[in-house]
Structure formats: structure tokens, C-alpha cells
N, C-alpha and C positions, 0 to 999 in steps of 0.2 A: 430460561437463561443463556443466555451465550455466552463462555468465557472463549475469550483471545490469547493469543499466547505469540509474540511477536519475536523474532530474530534477525539477524544477517547486520545490523546495522555498525556503523565503523566510520575509519580513517579513511580519506582516497584521495590521490591527488587528482587533478583536474585532465580530463581525457579518461580517465580510472571507470573502472565498473565495479557496481554491488548489485545481490539479489536480496532483496526482503521476502522472507515466507510468514505468513501469518495460519496459524493451524485454530480452527473453532471446535471447539467443543459442546456438549452440552445438549437441552432440546433444538435441533437442527431441523427447521421445515425444508423443505424439499425444492421449493421456489422462495428462493434468496439473493442478494446482490451480495458482495464483497467488494471490497476495493480499498484505497488508499486514499489519505488527506497527509498533508504536512504543515507545521507549525515553524514559520523563520522568527525568529526573536524581531520583537518588536512589532508582527505580522500577525494578521490574522489566518487562521485556518485556513486551508484551499482544499479542492477536489485535486488530487494527483491524475488516479485513475480509479476505475469501476469495471466489474465484469458482474454479468447476470450469471442467474443459473445456467442458462440456453450461449454461455458462452458472448453475448451484446456487450462489446465496451464500448468506456466513453473515456474519453484522454482531455486535460487539459491542453491548449496550445503549447504551453510553454517546455512540454513533454514528448511530444509526437515526433516519432521517427527516432528517439532515443531511448524512452521506454516503453517495454511491454508487460502488459498485466495478460496473466492465466491463471487457471483454477484445475486445483485434482477434487471433483465431487468426491470422489471414494472416501480420501484425507481428509475431507473437509477444510481444504488448504487453498488460501491464493498465494502468487507469488508475483511480485515485482522486480523484472528486470532491469534493471538502469544501466545506461553505456554513455559513452561521450559525457561523463559527468562533468557538470561546472560549478564554481563556487558558487552561484545562485540558488543549487539544489542544495546547498545546508540548511538542514531543519532537521526539525523532531517530525517523525514519521507514524502515522497512526494507523491503524487497520480497523477497519468498518465493517459490520455486518449490518445489512440491512434486510429487513422482512415484515413485512405489514404494513410499512411506513415507519417503523420502529427501528433505531439504531442503537449498536451498540459498540464498544469501542475498545480497543487493547489500549497498554498505559504506554506504548510509543517506544521508537527505537532511533535513537540520533545516526544521522548521518553527516558527515563532516570532511568538506571536499577543498583540501588547501592543501599547497605544497611546503 
């Protein structure tokens, strides 16, 4: 069982930046993927970015060039650097841990982009 703890959400103005972190604990196989999904009010949860244990990444087209996902394998932590934030990035951001096709989720952290 993997536990995930997210941090770094908050209120930011359009054009601003935020950095999300997610630390995993528990039994953690070395071959895994970690990432971020988000869910805006009234919308389905969607992929933001994901990174494998060998740093292969995949991004949603809506965030490419603005968001950067990275990880520290020694700390079992994944980061999401979000720049040039837009109002449409407002959502609850959920951390994902994926191994052997099984997903574990964090509780979510709210990101609000508003002036």
C-alpha cells in the first residue's frame, strides 16, 4: 500500500507560478510512474502530466510548455512546476502513483488561479 501526501496548492494570479509536491511512502516498487491529474468543477478528472521511474514524461497538450514534471527517486517525490498559470488551470490536483497497472491517489490539493 502506497500513501501519497500532496502540498503546494493555493491561490495565484494569472501568469503566476506554483510548485506542487507529492511524497510517496510505504512499499514502493522501483519501477513505477508518478504523476498529476486534475479535476475542475463540473468536469471529469484529466491527466496533467506523468513521469516514469526512468524519467519518461507525458503531458496534456493544454499544459505543454508551461508545466514541468520531475521526480526525486531517492525521496520518492514527484513535483509539478506550473508557470504562466491561467484561470482554466483552476482545479483540484491529485497525485497519482501507478505500479503494475494499479493506481493510488492522493487526497488532492486545490489550485485557484484568479485575480
